[in-house]
mmCIF file as gemmi writes it, N, C-alpha and C atoms, coordinates in Angstrom:
data_model
loop_
_atom_site.group_PDB
_atom_site.id
_atom_site.type_symbol
_atom_site.label_atom_id
_atom_site.label_alt_id
_atom_site.label_comp_id
_atom_site.label_asym_id
_atom_site.label_entity_id
_atom_site.label_seq_id
_atom_site.pdbx_PDB_ins_code
_atom_site.Cartn_x
_atom_site.Cartn_y
_atom_site.Cartn_z
_atom_site.occupancy
_atom_site.B_iso_or_equiv
_atom_site.pdbx_formal_charge
_atom_site.auth_seq_id
_atom_site.auth_asym_id
_atom_site.pdbx_PDB_model_num
ATOM 1 N N . MET Axp A 1 ? 0.843 -1.173 0 1 0 ? 1 A 1
ATOM 2 C CA . MET Axp A 1 ? 0 0 0 1 0 ? 1 A 1
ATOM 3 C C . MET Axp A 1 ? 0.893 1.242 0 1 0 ? 1 A 1
ATOM 4 N N . LEU Axp A 2 ? 0.503 2.204 -0.789 1 0 ? 2 A 1
ATOM 5 C CA . LEU Axp A 2 ? 1.272 3.436 -0.919 1 0 ? 2 A 1
ATOM 6 C C . LEU Axp A 2 ? 0.816 4.468 0.107 1 0 ? 2 A 1
ATOM 7 N N . PRO Axp A 3 ? 1.673 5.413 0.442 1 0 ? 3 A 1
ATOM 8 C CA . PRO Axp A 3 ? 1.237 6.47 1.349 1 0 ? 3 A 1
ATOM 9 C C . PRO Axp A 3 ? 0.11 7.291 0.731 1 0 ? 3 A 1
ATOM 10 N N . ASP Axp A 4 ? -0.793 7.763 1.565 1 0 ? 4 A 1
ATOM 11 C CA . ASP Axp A 4 ? -1.987 8.464 1.111 1 0 ? 4 A 1
ATOM 12 C C . ASP Axp A 4 ? -1.708 9.704 0.269 1 0 ? 4 A 1
ATOM 13 N N . PRO Axp A 5 ? -0.747 10.567 0.602 1 0 ? 5 A 1
ATOM 14 C CA . PRO Axp A 5 ? -0.596 11.799 -0.186 1 0 ? 5 A 1
ATOM 15 C C . PRO Axp A 5 ? 0.125 11.612 -1.523 1 0 ? 5 A 1
ATOM 16 N N . LEU Axp A 6 ? 0.431 10.396 -1.909 1 0 ? 6 A 1
ATOM 17 C CA . LEU Axp A 6 ? 1.186 10.195 -3.143 1 0 ? 6 A 1
ATOM 18 C C . LEU Axp A 6 ? 0.386 10.62 -4.381 1 0 ? 6 A 1
ATOM 19 N N . HIS Axp A 7 ? -0.894 10.311 -4.445 1 0 ? 7 A 1
ATOM 20 C CA . HIS Axp A 7 ? -1.686 10.656 -5.627 1 0 ? 7 A 1
ATOM 21 C C . HIS Axp A 7 ? -1.752 12.163 -5.866 1 0 ? 7 A 1
ATOM 22 N N . PRO Axp A 8 ? -2.078 12.983 -4.869 1 0 ? 8 A 1
ATOM 23 C CA . PRO Axp A 8 ? -2.096 14.429 -5.133 1 0 ? 8 A 1
ATOM 24 C C . PRO Axp A 8 ? -0.732 14.969 -5.548 1 0 ? 8 A 1
ATOM 25 N N . ALA Axp A 9 ? 0.327 14.373 -5.054 1 0 ? 9 A 1
ATOM 26 C CA . ALA Axp A 9 ? 1.667 14.839 -5.423 1 0 ? 9 A 1
ATOM 27 C C . ALA Axp A 9 ? 2.026 14.424 -6.848 1 0 ? 9 A 1
ATOM 28 N N . VAL Axp A 10 ? 1.6 13.238 -7.261 1 0 ? 10 A 1
ATOM 29 C CA . VAL Axp A 10 ? 1.976 12.692 -8.571 1 0 ? 10 A 1
ATOM 30 C C . VAL Axp A 10 ? 1.112 13.244 -9.697 1 0 ? 10 A 1
ATOM 31 N N . VAL Axp A 11 ? -0.157 13.499 -9.429 1 0 ? 11 A 1
ATOM 32 C CA . VAL Axp A 11 ? -1.104 13.807 -10.496 1 0 ? 11 A 1
ATOM 33 C C . VAL Axp A 11 ? -0.829 15.149 -11.173 1 0 ? 11 A 1
ATOM 34 N N . HIS Axp A 12 ? -0.19 16.073 -10.507 1 0 ? 12 A 1
ATOM 35 C CA . HIS Axp A 12 ? 0.012 17.401 -11.095 1 0 ? 12 A 1
ATOM 36 C C . HIS Axp A 12 ? 1.072 17.418 -12.194 1 0 ? 12 A 1
ATOM 37 N N . PHE Axp A 13 ? 2.041 16.529 -12.135 1 0 ? 13 A 1
ATOM 38 C CA . PHE Axp A 13 ? 3.076 16.496 -13.166 1 0 ? 13 A 1
ATOM 39 C C . PHE Axp A 13 ? 2.523 16.099 -14.537 1 0 ? 13 A 1
ATOM 40 N N . PRO Axp A 14 ? 1.761 15.012 -14.658 1 0 ? 14 A 1
ATOM 41 C CA . PRO Axp A 14 ? 1.226 14.697 -15.991 1 0 ? 14 A 1
ATOM 42 C C . PRO Axp A 14 ? 0.233 15.731 -16.497 1 0 ? 14 A 1
ATOM 43 N N . ILE Axp A 15 ? -0.529 16.336 -15.592 1 0 ? 15 A 1
ATOM 44 C CA . ILE Axp A 15 ? -1.456 17.385 -16.029 1 0 ? 15 A 1
ATOM 45 C C . ILE Axp A 15 ? -0.675 18.526 -16.673 1 0 ? 15 A 1
ATOM 46 N N . ALA Axp A 16 ? 0.366 18.976 -16 1 0 ? 16 A 1
ATOM 47 C CA . ALA Axp A 16 ? 1.17 20.08 -16.536 1 0 ? 16 A 1
ATOM 48 C C . ALA Axp A 16 ? 1.869 19.681 -17.829 1 0 ? 16 A 1
ATOM 49 N N . LEU Axp A 17 ? 2.418 18.471 -17.875 1 0 ? 17 A 1
ATOM 50 C CA . LEU Axp A 17 ? 3.141 18.036 -19.074 1 0 ? 17 A 1
ATOM 51 C C . LEU Axp A 17 ? 2.201 17.877 -20.267 1 0 ? 17 A 1
ATOM 52 N N . LEU Axp A 18 ? 1.014 17.328 -20.049 1 0 ? 18 A 1
ATOM 53 C CA . LEU Axp A 18 ? 0.076 17.165 -21.161 1 0 ? 18 A 1
ATOM 54 C C . LEU Axp A 18 ? -0.485 18.508 -21.622 1 0 ? 18 A 1
ATOM 55 N N . LEU Axp A 19 ? -0.723 19.418 -20.675 1 0 ? 19 A 1
ATOM 56 C CA . LEU Axp A 19 ? -1.185 20.75 -21.066 1 0 ? 19 A 1
ATOM 57 C C . LEU Axp A 19 ? -0.093 21.531 -21.802 1 0 ? 19 A 1
ATOM 58 N N . LEU Axp A 20 ? 1.155 21.284 -21.492 1 0 ? 20 A 1
ATOM 59 C CA . LEU Axp A 20 ? 2.264 21.898 -22.219 1 0 ? 20 A 1
ATOM 60 C C . LEU Axp A 20 ? 2.483 21.207 -23.56 1 0 ? 20 A 1
ATOM 61 N N . GLY Axp A 21 ? 2.329 19.892 -23.576 1 0 ? 21 A 1
ATOM 62 C CA . GLY Axp A 21 ? 2.571 19.12 -24.794 1 0 ? 21 A 1
ATOM 63 C C . GLY Axp A 21 ? 1.577 19.389 -25.911 1 0 ? 21 A 1
ATOM 64 N N . ALA Axp A 22 ? 0.333 19.679 -25.564 1 0 ? 22 A 1
ATOM 65 C CA . ALA Axp A 22 ? -0.687 19.911 -26.594 1 0 ? 22 A 1
ATOM 66 C C . ALA Axp A 22 ? -0.359 21.117 -27.476 1 0 ? 22 A 1
ATOM 67 N N . PRO Axp A 23 ? -0.093 22.307 -26.902 1 0 ? 23 A 1
ATOM 68 C CA . PRO Axp A 23 ? 0.265 23.423 -27.79 1 0 ? 23 A 1
ATOM 69 C C . PRO Axp A 23 ? 1.623 23.226 -28.449 1 0 ? 23 A 1
ATOM 70 N N . LEU Axp A 24 ? 2.533 22.541 -27.763 1 0 ? 24 A 1
ATOM 71 C CA . LEU Axp A 24 ? 3.822 22.248 -28.402 1 0 ? 24 A 1
ATOM 72 C C . LEU Axp A 24 ? 3.633 21.391 -29.645 1 0 ? 24 A 1
ATOM 73 N N . ALA Axp A 25 ? 2.698 20.448 -29.583 1 0 ? 25 A 1
ATOM 74 C CA . ALA Axp A 25 ? 2.439 19.594 -30.743 1 0 ? 25 A 1
ATOM 75 C C . ALA Axp A 25 ? 1.928 20.405 -31.918 1 0 ? 25 A 1
ATOM 76 N N . VAL Axp A 26 ? 1.061 21.371 -31.642 1 0 ? 26 A 1
ATOM 77 C CA . VAL Axp A 26 ? 0.536 22.216 -32.72 1 0 ? 26 A 1
ATOM 78 C C . VAL Axp A 26 ? 1.654 23.065 -33.306 1 0 ? 26 A 1
ATOM 79 N N . VAL Axp A 27 ? 2.459 23.668 -32.44 1 0 ? 27 A 1
ATOM 80 C CA . VAL Axp A 27 ? 3.562 24.515 -32.916 1 0 ? 27 A 1
ATOM 81 C C . VAL Axp A 27 ? 4.583 23.693 -33.687 1 0 ? 27 A 1
ATOM 82 N N . SER Axp A 28 ? 4.857 22.477 -33.218 1 0 ? 28 A 1
ATOM 83 C CA . SER Axp A 28 ? 5.874 21.662 -33.879 1 0 ? 28 A 1
ATOM 84 C C . SER Axp A 28 ? 5.436 21.189 -35.265 1 0 ? 28 A 1
ATOM 85 N N . LEU Axp A 29 ? 4.134 21.256 -35.549 1 0 ? 29 A 1
ATOM 86 C CA . LEU Axp A 29 ? 3.671 20.932 -36.903 1 0 ? 29 A 1
ATOM 87 C C . LEU Axp A 29 ? 4.131 21.981 -37.911 1 0 ? 29 A 1
ATOM 88 N N . PHE Axp A 30 ? 4.261 23.223 -37.459 1 0 ? 30 A 1
ATOM 89 C CA . PHE Axp A 30 ? 4.605 24.325 -38.345 1 0 ? 30 A 1
ATOM 90 C C . PHE Axp A 30 ? 6.051 24.777 -38.213 1 0 ? 30 A 1
ATOM 91 N N . LEU Axp A 31 ? 6.655 24.521 -37.089 1 0 ? 31 A 1
ATOM 92 C CA . LEU Axp A 31 ? 8.004 24.999 -36.818 1 0 ? 31 A 1
ATOM 93 C C . LEU Axp A 31 ? 8.898 23.8 -36.5 1 0 ? 31 A 1
ATOM 94 N N . ARG Axp A 32 ? 9.783 23.486 -37.384 1 0 ? 32 A 1
ATOM 95 C CA . ARG Axp A 32 ? 10.636 22.309 -37.213 1 0 ? 32 A 1
ATOM 96 C C . ARG Axp A 32 ? 12.054 22.715 -36.83 1 0 ? 32 A 1
ATOM 97 N N . LYS Axp A 33 ? 12.175 23.678 -35.923 1 0 ? 33 A 1
ATOM 98 C CA . LYS Axp A 33 ? 13.48 24.127 -35.46 1 0 ? 33 A 1
ATOM 99 C C . LYS Axp A 33 ? 13.705 23.672 -34.037 1 0 ? 33 A 1
ATOM 100 N N . TRP Axp A 34 ? 14.927 23.759 -33.594 1 0 ? 34 A 1
ATOM 101 C CA . TRP Axp A 34 ? 15.336 23.511 -32.213 1 0 ? 34 A 1
ATOM 102 C C . TRP Axp A 34 ? 14.911 22.132 -31.711 1 0 ? 34 A 1
ATOM 103 N N . HIS Axp A 35 ? 14.839 21.172 -32.591 1 0 ? 35 A 1
ATOM 104 C CA . HIS Axp A 35 ? 14.417 19.816 -32.225 1 0 ? 35 A 1
ATOM 105 C C . HIS Axp A 35 ? 13.062 19.823 -31.531 1 0 ? 35 A 1
ATOM 106 N N . LEU Axp A 36 ? 12.203 20.741 -31.938 1 0 ? 36 A 1
ATOM 107 C CA . LEU Axp A 36 ? 10.896 20.897 -31.306 1 0 ? 36 A 1
ATOM 108 C C . LEU Axp A 36 ? 10.03 19.632 -31.402 1 0 ? 36 A 1
ATOM 109 N N . PRO Axp A 37 ? 9.994 18.913 -32.526 1 0 ? 37 A 1
ATOM 110 C CA . PRO Axp A 37 ? 9.199 17.675 -32.552 1 0 ? 37 A 1
ATOM 111 C C . PRO Axp A 37 ? 9.699 16.621 -31.561 1 0 ? 37 A 1
ATOM 112 N N . VAL Axp A 38 ? 11.008 16.543 -31.39 1 0 ? 38 A 1
ATOM 113 C CA . VAL Axp A 38 ? 11.558 15.58 -30.431 1 0 ? 38 A 1
ATOM 114 C C . VAL Axp A 38 ? 11.209 15.996 -29.007 1 0 ? 38 A 1
ATOM 115 N N . LEU Axp A 39 ? 11.339 17.288 -28.724 1 0 ? 39 A 1
ATOM 116 C CA . LEU Axp A 39 ? 10.973 17.801 -27.408 1 0 ? 39 A 1
ATOM 117 C C . LEU Axp A 39 ? 9.492 17.561 -27.129 1 0 ? 39 A 1
ATOM 118 N N . THR Axp A 40 ? 8.656 17.8 -28.123 1 0 ? 40 A 1
ATOM 119 C CA . THR Axp A 40 ? 7.216 17.575 -27.968 1 0 ? 40 A 1
ATOM 120 C C . THR Axp A 40 ? 6.924 16.118 -27.673 1 0 ? 40 A 1
ATOM 121 N N . ALA Axp A 41 ? 7.563 15.219 -28.414 1 0 ? 41 A 1
ATOM 122 C CA . ALA Axp A 41 ? 7.356 13.789 -28.183 1 0 ? 41 A 1
ATOM 123 C C . ALA Axp A 41 ? 7.803 13.395 -26.78 1 0 ? 41 A 1
ATOM 124 N N . ALA Axp A 42 ? 8.913 13.961 -26.312 1 0 ? 42 A 1
ATOM 125 C CA . ALA Axp A 42 ? 9.401 13.651 -24.965 1 0 ? 42 A 1
ATOM 126 C C . ALA Axp A 42 ? 8.441 14.164 -23.904 1 0 ? 42 A 1
ATOM 127 N N . VAL Axp A 43 ? 7.947 15.379 -24.068 1 0 ? 43 A 1
ATOM 128 C CA . VAL Axp A 43 ? 7.014 15.951 -23.094 1 0 ? 43 A 1
ATOM 129 C C . VAL Axp A 43 ? 5.728 15.128 -23.048 1 0 ? 43 A 1
ATOM 130 N N . LEU Axp A 44 ? 5.209 14.762 -24.216 1 0 ? 44 A 1
ATOM 131 C CA . LEU Axp A 44 ? 3.979 13.975 -24.253 1 0 ? 44 A 1
ATOM 132 C C . LEU Axp A 44 ? 4.203 12.554 -23.721 1 0 ? 44 A 1
ATOM 133 N N . ALA Axp A 45 ? 5.366 11.977 -23.985 1 0 ? 45 A 1
ATOM 134 C CA . ALA Axp A 45 ? 5.665 10.645 -23.452 1 0 ? 45 A 1
ATOM 135 C C . ALA Axp A 45 ? 5.751 10.677 -21.923 1 0 ? 45 A 1
ATOM 136 N N . LEU Axp A 46 ? 6.406 11.687 -21.39 1 0 ? 46 A 1
ATOM 137 C CA . LEU Axp A 46 ? 6.479 11.825 -19.935 1 0 ? 46 A 1
ATOM 138 C C . LEU Axp A 46 ? 5.092 12.084 -19.34 1 0 ? 46 A 1
ATOM 139 N N . GLY Axp A 47 ? 4.312 12.895 -20.018 1 0 ? 47 A 1
ATOM 140 C CA . GLY Axp A 47 ? 2.956 13.162 -19.545 1 0 ? 47 A 1
ATOM 141 C C . GLY Axp A 47 ? 2.065 11.931 -19.598 1 0 ? 47 A 1
ATOM 142 N N . GLY Axp A 48 ? 2.165 11.167 -20.685 1 0 ? 48 A 1
ATOM 143 C CA . GLY Axp A 48 ? 1.375 9.93 -20.798 1 0 ? 48 A 1
ATOM 144 C C . GLY Axp A 48 ? 1.793 8.891 -19.772 1 0 ? 48 A 1
ATOM 145 N N . GLY Axp A 49 ? 3.092 8.73 -19.593 1 0 ? 49 A 1
ATOM 146 C CA . GLY Axp A 49 ? 3.585 7.79 -18.577 1 0 ? 49 A 1
ATOM 147 C C . GLY Axp A 49 ? 3.209 8.228 -17.18 1 0 ? 49 A 1
ATOM 148 N N . GLY Axp A 50 ? 3.306 9.529 -16.938 1 0 ? 50 A 1
ATOM 149 C CA . GLY Axp A 50 ? 2.91 10.055 -15.636 1 0 ? 50 A 1
ATOM 150 C C . GLY Axp A 50 ? 1.416 9.896 -15.381 1 0 ? 50 A 1
ATOM 151 N N . ALA Axp A 51 ? 0.62 9.982 -16.437 1 0 ? 51 A 1
ATOM 152 C CA . ALA Axp A 51 ? -0.823 9.797 -16.292 1 0 ? 51 A 1
ATOM 153 C C . ALA Axp A 51 ? -1.152 8.356 -15.915 1 0 ? 51 A 1
ATOM 154 N N . VAL Axp A 52 ? -0.383 7.417 -16.43 1 0 ? 52 A 1
ATOM 155 C CA . VAL Axp A 52 ? -0.573 6.01 -16.052 1 0 ? 52 A 1
ATOM 156 C C . VAL Axp A 52 ? -0.271 5.835 -14.563 1 0 ? 52 A 1
ATOM 157 N N . VAL Axp A 53 ? 0.825 6.435 -14.112 1 0 ? 53 A 1
ATOM 158 C CA . VAL Axp A 53 ? 1.192 6.361 -12.692 1 0 ? 53 A 1
ATOM 159 C C . VAL Axp A 53 ? 0.15 7.072 -11.832 1 0 ? 53 A 1
ATOM 160 N N . ALA Axp A 54 ? -0.338 8.214 -12.284 1 0 ? 54 A 1
ATOM 161 C CA . ALA Axp A 54 ? -1.339 8.963 -11.522 1 0 ? 54 A 1
ATOM 162 C C . ALA Axp A 54 ? -2.636 8.166 -11.395 1 0 ? 54 A 1
ATOM 163 N N . THR Axp A 55 ? -3.029 7.47 -12.445 1 0 ? 55 A 1
ATOM 164 C CA . THR Axp A 55 ? -4.225 6.635 -12.384 1 0 ? 55 A 1
ATOM 165 C C . THR Axp A 55 ? -4.038 5.501 -11.387 1 0 ? 55 A 1
ATOM 166 N N . TRP Axp A 56 ? -2.866 4.907 -11.41 1 0 ? 56 A 1
ATOM 167 C CA . TRP Axp A 56 ? -2.574 3.81 -10.489 1 0 ? 56 A 1
ATOM 168 C C . TRP Axp A 56 ? -2.599 4.288 -9.04 1 0 ? 56 A 1
ATOM 169 N N . THR Axp A 57 ? -1.961 5.427 -8.773 1 0 ? 57 A 1
ATOM 170 C CA . THR Axp A 57 ? -1.967 5.942 -7.406 1 0 ? 57 A 1
ATOM 171 C C . THR Axp A 57 ? -3.366 6.411 -6.994 1 0 ? 57 A 1
ATOM 172 N N . GLY Axp A 58 ? -4.155 6.868 -7.956 1 0 ? 58 A 1
ATOM 173 C CA . GLY Axp A 58 ? -5.526 7.264 -7.661 1 0 ? 58 A 1
ATOM 174 C C . GLY Axp A 58 ? -6.38 6.081 -7.258 1 0 ? 58 A 1
ATOM 175 N N . GLU Axp A 59 ? -6.174 4.949 -7.916 1 0 ? 59 A 1
ATOM 176 C CA . GLU Axp A 59 ? -6.906 3.744 -7.537 1 0 ? 59 A 1
ATOM 177 C C . GLU Axp A 59 ? -6.524 3.303 -6.125 1 0 ? 59 A 1
ATOM 178 N N . GLU Axp A 60 ? -5.246 3.441 -5.791 1 0 ? 60 A 1
ATOM 179 C CA . GLU Axp A 60 ? -4.79 3.117 -4.443 1 0 ? 60 A 1
ATOM 180 C C . GLU Axp A 60 ? -5.406 4.073 -3.42 1 0 ? 60 A 1
ATOM 181 N N . ALA Axp A 61 ? -5.468 5.348 -3.752 1 0 ? 61 A 1
ATOM 182 C CA . ALA Axp A 61 ? -6.037 6.341 -2.835 1 0 ? 61 A 1
ATOM 183 C C . ALA Axp A 61 ? -7.538 6.134 -2.666 1 0 ? 61 A 1
ATOM 184 N N . ALA Axp A 62 ? -8.221 5.686 -3.72 1 0 ? 62 A 1
ATOM 185 C CA . ALA Axp A 62 ? -9.664 5.452 -3.628 1 0 ? 62 A 1
ATOM 186 C C . ALA Axp A 62 ? -9.964 4.329 -2.646 1 0 ? 62 A 1
ATOM 187 N N . GLU Axp A 63 ? -9.084 3.352 -2.565 1 0 ? 63 A 1
ATOM 188 C CA . GLU Axp A 63 ? -9.27 2.266 -1.607 1 0 ? 63 A 1
ATOM 189 C C . GLU Axp A 63 ? -9.176 2.778 -0.176 1 0 ? 63 A 1
ATOM 190 N N . LEU Axp A 64 ? -8.376 3.821 0.035 1 0 ? 64 A 1
ATOM 191 C CA . LEU Axp A 64 ? -8.205 4.377 1.377 1 0 ? 64 A 1
ATOM 192 C C . LEU Axp A 64 ? -9.339 5.32 1.767 1 0 ? 64 A 1
ATOM 193 N N . ALA Axp A 65 ? -10.172 5.7 0.812 1 0 ? 65 A 1
ATOM 194 C CA . ALA Axp A 65 ? -11.226 6.675 1.085 1 0 ? 65 A 1
ATOM 195 C C . ALA Axp A 65 ? -12.281 6.124 2.038 1 0 ? 65 A 1
ATOM 196 N N . GLY Axp A 66 ? -12.495 4.836 2.004 1 0 ? 66 A 1
ATOM 197 C CA . GLY Axp A 66 ? -13.473 4.243 2.91 1 0 ? 66 A 1
ATOM 198 C C . GLY Axp A 66 ? -14.898 4.548 2.504 1 0 ? 66 A 1
ATOM 199 N N . GLU Axp A 67 ? -15.777 4.633 3.494 1 0 ? 67 A 1
ATOM 200 C CA . GLU Axp A 67 ? -17.195 4.894 3.249 1 0 ? 67 A 1
ATOM 201 C C . GLU Axp A 67 ? -17.4 6.35 2.853 1 0 ? 67 A 1
ATOM 202 N N . LEU Axp A 68 ? -18.157 6.55 1.782 1 0 ? 68 A 1
ATOM 203 C CA . LEU Axp A 68 ? -18.474 7.898 1.317 1 0 ? 68 A 1
ATOM 204 C C . LEU Axp A 68 ? -19.98 8.06 1.223 1 0 ? 68 A 1
ATOM 205 N N . SER Axp A 69 ? -20.435 9.286 1.288 1 0 ? 69 A 1
ATOM 206 C CA . SER Axp A 69 ? -21.862 9.559 1.084 1 0 ? 69 A 1
ATOM 207 C C . SER Axp A 69 ? -22.193 9.331 -0.389 1 0 ? 69 A 1
ATOM 208 N N . GLY Axp A 70 ? -23.469 9.393 -0.704 1 0 ? 70 A 1
ATOM 209 C CA . GLY Axp A 70 ? -23.894 9.195 -2.09 1 0 ? 70 A 1
ATOM 210 C C . GLY Axp A 70 ? -23.277 10.208 -3.033 1 0 ? 70 A 1
ATOM 211 N N . SER Axp A 71 ? -23.272 11.478 -2.636 1 0 ? 71 A 1
ATOM 212 C CA . SER Axp A 71 ? -22.696 12.51 -3.501 1 0 ? 71 A 1
ATOM 213 C C . SER Axp A 71 ? -21.176 12.392 -3.54 1 0 ? 71 A 1
ATOM 214 N N . GLY Axp A 72 ? -20.575 11.974 -2.426 1 0 ? 72 A 1
ATOM 215 C CA . GLY Axp A 72 ? -19.127 11.772 -2.416 1 0 ? 72 A 1
ATOM 216 C C . GLY Axp A 72 ? -18.709 10.64 -3.337 1 0 ? 72 A 1
ATOM 217 N N . GLU Axp A 73 ? -19.487 9.571 -3.327 1 0 ? 73 A 1
ATOM 218 C CA . GLU Axp A 73 ? -19.211 8.428 -4.211 1 0 ? 73 A 1
ATOM 219 C C . GLU Axp A 73 ? -19.379 8.833 -5.671 1 0 ? 73 A 1
ATOM 220 N N . LYS Axp A 74 ? -20.408 9.623 -5.942 1 0 ? 74 A 1
ATOM 221 C CA . LYS Axp A 74 ? -20.659 10.097 -7.309 1 0 ? 74 A 1
ATOM 222 C C . LYS Axp A 74 ? -19.508 10.983 -7.791 1 0 ? 74 A 1
ATOM 223 N N . THR Axp A 75 ? -19.038 11.862 -6.923 1 0 ? 75 A 1
ATOM 224 C CA . THR Axp A 75 ? -17.926 12.754 -7.262 1 0 ? 75 A 1
ATOM 225 C C . THR Axp A 75 ? -16.646 11.961 -7.494 1 0 ? 75 A 1
ATOM 226 N N . LEU Axp A 76 ? -16.39 10.977 -6.633 1 0 ? 76 A 1
ATOM 227 C CA . LEU Axp A 76 ? -15.194 10.149 -6.795 1 0 ? 76 A 1
ATOM 228 C C . LEU Axp A 76 ? -15.25 9.351 -8.091 1 0 ? 76 A 1
ATOM 229 N N . ASP Axp A 77 ? -16.425 8.826 -8.441 1 0 ? 77 A 1
ATOM 230 C CA . ASP Axp A 77 ? -16.572 8.084 -9.694 1 0 ? 77 A 1
ATOM 231 C C . ASP Axp A 77 ? -16.323 8.985 -10.902 1 0 ? 77 A 1
ATOM 232 N N . ALA Axp A 78 ? -16.857 10.204 -10.866 1 0 ? 78 A 1
ATOM 233 C CA . ALA Axp A 78 ? -16.637 11.147 -11.973 1 0 ? 78 A 1
ATOM 234 C C . ALA Axp A 78 ? -15.158 11.513 -12.076 1 0 ? 78 A 1
ATOM 235 N N . HIS Axp A 79 ? -14.513 11.712 -10.927 1 0 ? 79 A 1
ATOM 236 C CA . HIS Axp A 79 ? -13.08 12.034 -10.902 1 0 ? 79 A 1
ATOM 237 C C . HIS Axp A 79 ? -12.28 10.881 -11.512 1 0 ? 79 A 1
ATOM 238 N N . GLU Axp A 80 ? -12.649 9.671 -11.16 1 0 ? 80 A 1
ATOM 239 C CA . GLU Axp A 80 ? -11.955 8.492 -11.693 1 0 ? 80 A 1
ATOM 240 C C . GLU Axp A 80 ? -12.145 8.374 -13.206 1 0 ? 80 A 1
ATOM 241 N N . GLU Axp A 81 ? -13.371 8.599 -13.675 1 0 ? 81 A 1
ATOM 242 C CA . GLU Axp A 81 ? -13.638 8.523 -15.11 1 0 ? 81 A 1
ATOM 243 C C . GLU Axp A 81 ? -12.837 9.563 -15.889 1 0 ? 81 A 1
ATOM 244 N N . TRP Axp A 82 ? -12.806 10.803 -15.383 1 0 ? 82 A 1
ATOM 245 C CA . TRP Axp A 82 ? -12.053 11.858 -16.072 1 0 ? 82 A 1
ATOM 246 C C . TRP Axp A 82 ? -10.553 11.566 -16.031 1 0 ? 82 A 1
ATOM 247 N N . GLY Axp A 83 ? -10.089 11.005 -14.933 1 0 ? 83 A 1
ATOM 248 C CA . GLY Axp A 83 ? -8.68 10.622 -14.848 1 0 ? 83 A 1
ATOM 249 C C . GLY Axp A 83 ? -8.328 9.562 -15.865 1 0 ? 83 A 1
ATOM 250 N N . GLU Axp A 84 ? -9.214 8.579 -16.041 1 0 ? 84 A 1
ATOM 251 C CA . GLU Axp A 84 ? -8.964 7.532 -17.036 1 0 ? 84 A 1
ATOM 252 C C . GLU Axp A 84 ? -9.023 8.092 -18.45 1 0 ? 84 A 1
ATOM 253 N N . ARG Axp A 85 ? -9.934 9.015 -18.702 1 0 ? 85 A 1
ATOM 254 C CA . ARG Axp A 85 ? -9.999 9.653 -20.025 1 0 ? 85 A 1
ATOM 255 C C . ARG Axp A 85 ? -8.716 10.436 -20.317 1 0 ? 85 A 1
ATOM 256 N N . ALA Axp A 86 ? -8.26 11.184 -19.325 1 0 ? 86 A 1
ATOM 257 C CA . ALA Axp A 86 ? -7.022 11.957 -19.501 1 0 ? 86 A 1
ATOM 258 C C . ALA Axp A 86 ? -5.836 11.029 -19.716 1 0 ? 86 A 1
ATOM 259 N N . ARG Axp A 87 ? -5.788 9.923 -18.972 1 0 ? 87 A 1
ATOM 260 C CA . ARG Axp A 87 ? -4.714 8.945 -19.154 1 0 ? 87 A 1
ATOM 261 C C . ARG Axp A 87 ? -4.742 8.384 -20.572 1 0 ? 87 A 1
ATOM 262 N N . ASN Axp A 88 ? -5.911 7.982 -21.042 1 0 ? 88 A 1
ATOM 263 C CA . ASN Axp A 88 ? -6.024 7.402 -22.38 1 0 ? 88 A 1
ATOM 264 C C . ASN Axp A 88 ? -5.622 8.418 -23.458 1 0 ? 88 A 1
ATOM 265 N N . ALA Axp A 89 ? -6.086 9.658 -23.315 1 0 ? 89 A 1
ATOM 266 C CA . ALA Axp A 89 ? -5.732 10.69 -24.287 1 0 ? 89 A 1
ATOM 267 C C . ALA Axp A 89 ? -4.22 10.978 -24.238 1 0 ? 89 A 1
ATOM 268 N N . GLY Axp A 90 ? -3.648 10.98 -23.045 1 0 ? 90 A 1
ATOM 269 C CA . GLY Axp A 90 ? -2.214 11.214 -22.917 1 0 ? 90 A 1
ATOM 270 C C . GLY Axp A 90 ? -1.378 10.11 -23.542 1 0 ? 90 A 1
ATOM 271 N N . VAL Axp A 91 ? -1.804 8.875 -23.357 1 0 ? 91 A 1
ATOM 272 C CA . VAL Axp A 91 ? -1.075 7.749 -23.95 1 0 ? 91 A 1
ATOM 273 C C . VAL Axp A 91 ? -1.204 7.784 -25.47 1 0 ? 91 A 1
ATOM 274 N N . VAL Axp A 92 ? -2.385 8.082 -25.976 1 0 ? 92 A 1
ATOM 275 C CA . VAL Axp A 92 ? -2.57 8.174 -27.435 1 0 ? 92 A 1
ATOM 276 C C . VAL Axp A 92 ? -1.713 9.307 -27.999 1 0 ? 92 A 1
ATOM 277 N N . ALA Axp A 93 ? -1.722 10.455 -27.346 1 0 ? 93 A 1
ATOM 278 C CA . ALA Axp A 93 ? -0.905 11.586 -27.803 1 0 ? 93 A 1
ATOM 279 C C . ALA Axp A 93 ? 0.569 11.231 -27.787 1 0 ? 93 A 1
ATOM 280 N N . ALA Axp A 94 ? 1.019 10.52 -26.761 1 0 ? 94 A 1
ATOM 281 C CA . ALA Axp A 94 ? 2.425 10.123 -26.678 1 0 ? 94 A 1
ATOM 282 C C . ALA Axp A 94 ? 2.8 9.169 -27.804 1 0 ? 94 A 1
ATOM 283 N N . VAL Axp A 95 ? 1.916 8.226 -28.09 1 0 ? 95 A 1
ATOM 284 C CA . VAL Axp A 95 ? 2.194 7.27 -29.173 1 0 ? 95 A 1
ATOM 285 C C . VAL Axp A 95 ? 2.214 7.971 -30.528 1 0 ? 95 A 1
ATOM 286 N N . LEU Axp A 96 ? 1.282 8.883 -30.74 1 0 ? 96 A 1
ATOM 287 C CA . LEU Axp A 96 ? 1.236 9.61 -32.021 1 0 ? 96 A 1
ATOM 288 C C . LEU Axp A 96 ? 2.437 10.543 -32.191 1 0 ? 96 A 1
ATOM 289 N N . ALA Axp A 97 ? 2.904 11.106 -31.093 1 0 ? 97 A 1
ATOM 290 C CA . ALA Axp A 97 ? 4.057 12.022 -31.181 1 0 ? 97 A 1
ATOM 291 C C . ALA Axp A 97 ? 5.304 11.256 -31.536 1 0 ? 97 A 1
């Protein structure tokens, strides 16, 4: 079992990397200087890999949440779904880059 605060600490890195990688990917389509396509691929690969780790730590943290109210359970389920969507999009972006 992982320590409880690991998920909040880990999840911010892939979010930042994927948000940085998306505009870099658009710019690298038009500007092929400074090894920008390679940098974009690296940023997206790190973001996609980090998203996989963030999803894993999130599943571990959800087990520690214990009993939740109906609205709390609904919120946690929505958070989990969006996390999985972001992970899938990040992995696809990394593979395409």
